[in-house]
N, C-alpha and C positions, 0 to 999 in steps of 0.2 A: 402513448408511452410517457411516463413521468420522468422527471430529471434523474431520479435514482435508478430507474430501470434502463434509461438511456446510457448512463455511465456503466452499469453492470453489463449491458450488451456490448459496449466498446471493449471492456476488459476481457470478456469471454472471447470476443473476436481476436484480440491481440494474443491471447494465450495459445492460439494456433501456431504462433511462432516458436513454441516450445521454450518459453522463457518466463521467469517470474515477472508479474505485472504489478507495479505499485501505483497507488493513487497519489497524484502530485507530480512535481518535477523530479527528474532522475537525480539520485543522490551521488555526487561525484566522489564522496568519501567511501562509498561501498565497494568492497572487493568482489561482490557477487554480480555477475552480468545480469542486467534486468532492463525491462521496458518500463516506461511510466506513461500514465494517462492523466493529464491535468485539465480539469474543466475550467477554461479560461473565461468564457462569457456566454451569455444567452442573447440571441439575436432574434428580431422579428422574423417569422417565416415569410417566404415569398408570398405577397398578396395575390389574390385572384384579380382578373381584369375588372370585375364588377365591385371589388371591395378593397380599396387602398388601405395602407397602413397595416396594423396587426391583423392577422387572419383570425377572426373571432366567429364562433358559431355557437349559439345557444349556451351561454355561460361557460364557454371553453376558449382558451387562448392557445393558438398554435405558435410555437417558437422553434428555434434551431439551437441546439447545444453545440458549441464549438470547443473541441478538446484538442490539446496539443500533445502529440506523441513524440517522445524522445527515447533514446537508448543510452545505456552506460555500460562500459566494460573496461577493465584494466588495459586491454588491447584495443586500440581504436578500430582496427580491422574487424574485430569481433562485434563491436558496437554497431558498425555500419551494416554488418551482415544481419544482426538482429533487427535493425530498422528496415532493411530490405524485406525480410520475411514478414514483418508486421504490415508493411505496405501491401504486399501480395495478399495477405489474409484479409485486409480491409477491402481490397479491390474485388474480392470474391463475394462480398456481402452486399446485396442490392439495396439494403436499408441504410447504407452509409455513403457519404460523399467525401471524396478525398480532395483536400486543398493543399497545394504545394507552395503557396505564397509564404515567404519567410516572415517571422514575427518582426514587429517594429523594434529597432535597437533599444528603445526605452523600456520595452518589456523585459529584455535580458538585464538591463541596468537595475530595474526595480526588483527583479528576482535574485539579484546578486550572483548571477551565473554568466559565464562567457557564452557567446553565441555557439550553438551546436546544431548538427544535422537533425532535422525534425520534419514533421508534416502535421497538418490539421485533419481532424475528423469532424464532419458535420452530421448530426443525428437529429431527427424530428422529435419534438417534445410537445405533448398536449396537456395543458393544465386545465382540468375540468373542475368546476365548482360542484359541491355536493348539494343536491336539491333538497330544500327543507320539506318536512311533512306538511306544514301549514302553508297556506297561500302567502305569497309575499305582499307586504304592505308598502315597501319602499325598495328602490333600486340602489344597490351598493356599488360604488365605484372602486375598482381595484387598480392600484398603481404600483408598478415595480420600482423599488428604491433605486435611485440613480447611483451609479458607481463612478467615482472620480479618482483623483490621484493626489498624493501629498508629495510635493517636490520643493526643492530649494537648495540652499548652500549652507554648509557648516563652516564657520570661521572662528578664528581666535579673537580675543579682545582687541587686537591690533588690526583686524580685518583680513588676515591671511587665511586662505583656505586650508582646512584640516583634511589631509588626504588619508585614504584607506582607514577611515573610522567605521566601526560597525554600529549601525543604528537599528534598534529593535522596537517594534510595537507589540509588547507581550500580550495585550488584550486581544489583538487580531492575529497573533502568531505570524507576524511578518518581519523579515529582516532584510536589510540591504547594506551596501557599503559605499562610502563616498568615493568619488573619483579623485584624480590628482589635484583638482582645483577645489575640492570640498563639495562638489555637486552631488546630490542624492535624489532618489525618487522612489516612492511606494505606489504601486498600482493596486486597484481594487479596494480603495478606501471609500466608504459611503459618503457621498456629497452632503454637506451640511450637518454632519454628525457631530457628536460632542468632542471636547478636547480629549485626546488620548495620551496615556502614559508613554513616554519615549525614553529609552535607555541608550546612552551613547557611550561607547568604549573606544579609546584610542591610546596607543603607546602606553598601555598599562594603567591608564587613568579612566575614570568613570564619572558620568553625569546623568542625573535623572531629572526630567522635566516633563511638562505637558504641552502638547501642540494640537491645535484644531485644524481639521482638513480645510483647505482653501483652494479656490480656483487660481489664485496667484502664487508665485514662488515665495517661499518664506526664507528668512535668514535666521539661523540659529547661532548663537554665540557660545562657544565651548568653554565653559567655566567648570573644570573638574572639581569634584567634591574633595574637601580636605586641603585645597590650595587657596 
């Protein structure tokens, strides 16, 4: 099962809860009750006793897709009911594994959403290479790009934290908001990638800059345009 078919299988399963299912995190601004299915990460499949690490067999890599299921409705009781129905639907599918461990708080901070009731779905994924017609003359190594995070603190020129600023990476379609001390974090940014365009908006002011993903926290000085 490919990544696309695994996500489609999860959505089909959740539709048994008789609700609209969106790909991505639940939209808190929507007035329509709905479920969401967000593909958060790909994990190595459980290795066999004779083969540690990635489960690999003849040009194929076995992985596990980890999807976060959330629900939204104007009435919180309705949202919980939708989530319960989705949980029951997933439990009836032998091809899925339910994980009730809550996401790390940094996940919600990076997503710009408050923590909410949710559960994880784990689905098997098999990435198979297409066999060439001609015999191979060399072995090609395939490596999954590492995913990291971009985090740090937004401050004024005087070193004070800029609270509740909206920070956007438009090239990656990612948005987050700084906390009361100016702290911010983006998850799912490719490690070692190029500098990315960053748009900062706070108190009606705006700044555009570029920032490179780093393993270490970065400090950004908010110098709004036109000031």
